[in-house]
N, C-alpha and C positions, 0 to 999 in steps of 0.2 A: 504494499499499499504506499502510495506517494505521500509526503508531509502535505499538512494543510497549508495552502499559500496565504491564508489569512493570519497565520501565527506571526507575532512579533519576531520571532527567531528568523523566520523566513523574510519578512520584511527588513530586518536589520542588515541582511545580506545584500539586499537591493541597493543600488547606488544612492537613491533619495527616498528615506521613508516618508511616508505620508500620514497625516494627522486629522483626527477629530478632536474637537474640543468642546468641554462643557461651559455653560454660561458662566461659570464663576472665573474664567481664565481668558477674558477678553484681552487684556494687555498681552499676555503670552502668546494669544494668536497673532497679533499684530507684529510682535518680535519675530515670531517664527516665519511670518511672510516676509518681513524685511531680510531674514536671514536665507531666504529663497526655498523655504518648506511649503509645500502643498498643504495647506491647513484649512479644514472647513470647520465653521464655527456653528454650535447650538443656537447662536444669536440669529442665524438665517433661518430657523424654524419657527413656526408659529407658536406665539406665547400660550401658555395655558394648556398645553396638551399634558395630560395626566400620564401618558405612556411615553413622555419624551426619553426618559432613561433607556428604555426598551428599544426606542426608535434609534438612539445614538448608537447602542449595541449592535443593532441590526445594519446600520449604515456602515458601521466600521468594518463589519464582516463583508457585506457586500462589495465596499469600495477598496478593501485592503488597506484599512488605515488604522493606526494605533490610537486607542482612546486615551486622552489625557483629562484627568478629573481631579477636582478637590474633595469629591464625594467618596467616602470609604467605602460606602455599601455598594455604590455604583462600580467602583474599582474592584471590589470583591466579586460582584456579579460578572464582571468582563474577565474575571481569572486572568490569563496570559495575554489577553487581547487588550488589557487595559494598565495604565500606570496611575497610581496614586501620587499627585503632585502634593509634596508635603508643605512648602512654604507659601506665605501669601506675598512674599516680595518677587518679583518678575526677575530679578537678575539671580536670585537663588534657584527658581524654577528652570531658568535657561542652564545653570550650572548642573542642576540635577540631570537634565538630559544629556548635556556633555558627559557627566561621570558614567551614565549608563551607555554610553556610545552611540546613542541615536542621532545625535546633531554634531555639528563641527562648528566651532567659533569662528563666525564669518558674518559680514553683512554684504548681501549681493544686490540689493534693491531689484530684485528680478521678478517680484510679484506686487500686485496692489495690496495695500494694507487693509483696504476696505472689502474687496470682494474676491481676493485670492486669484484673479485672473494674472496670467504672465503679461508683464509690461514690454513694451518695444521702445527702440530709440525713438525719441520725439523729433518732429519736423520743426523747422524754424517757425512756420506759422501757428504752430501749437504752443510753442515757448512764448511767442510775442502776444498770442492771443489770451494767455492766462495772466489776468491782473495782479495774480499773487505771485509770479515769478519774480525773481531778483532781476533789478534793471540792468546791472552789470554781470551778464552771464557768461563773459568770457572766460574759457577754461574749466566750465562745469560741463558735466554730463547729465543729460536729462533724458527722461522715460516718460511714456505716455501709456495710460490705461485706457483701450478702447471702450471698455465696458463702462467704467465711471466717468470717463473724460476728465481724468485727474492727471496733473503733470507732477511728476516726482523729479528730484534732484539730490544728489548726495553733498548738500552743503553743511551748515553747522550742525544740524539736527542729526544729519547721518553720522558725521563724525563723532558726536556726542553718544550715539548708539553703539558706534564701534569701540569707544573708550569704555563704556558700561560693560560690555560683552567681553572685554579684553582685548580691544584692538585688532581683532580677526586673527589672533595668534593662539595657536594650540599651545596649552600649558601642560 
């Protein structure tokens, strides 16, 4: 019998693990997306569904995602398909996942932090059309989410994020 492709052991051997994250981990969701990891959030599901935990477990299996949760009961139900995130601090959460060998310390800016869509290099008209873009954008790299119509660049916020998670270096 071949191993179940949905088990975290199998996913860890994949080049890029995929995650599904409960509602208590919204900031971690954004960090993982900035780090380039395909991360689905329970915040994208309808609010008030009494079967949401079961739905998260089912989606994790169907989409070959590792469930990240702060809910001990949900982690227990997910068995080897779920990870209980221990800290409330997002940097400690990231460190926990690095320590488990699930993610690498990096910031890629390759996914939209809002919708998880892969971003592409922005066209000049998209940069100049975004009133929130820096006026002096020489030397900066810009990325565009076609789904959200949002412009990203690795300015001071991106540098601060890199510093917070360790400068993109393995420790």
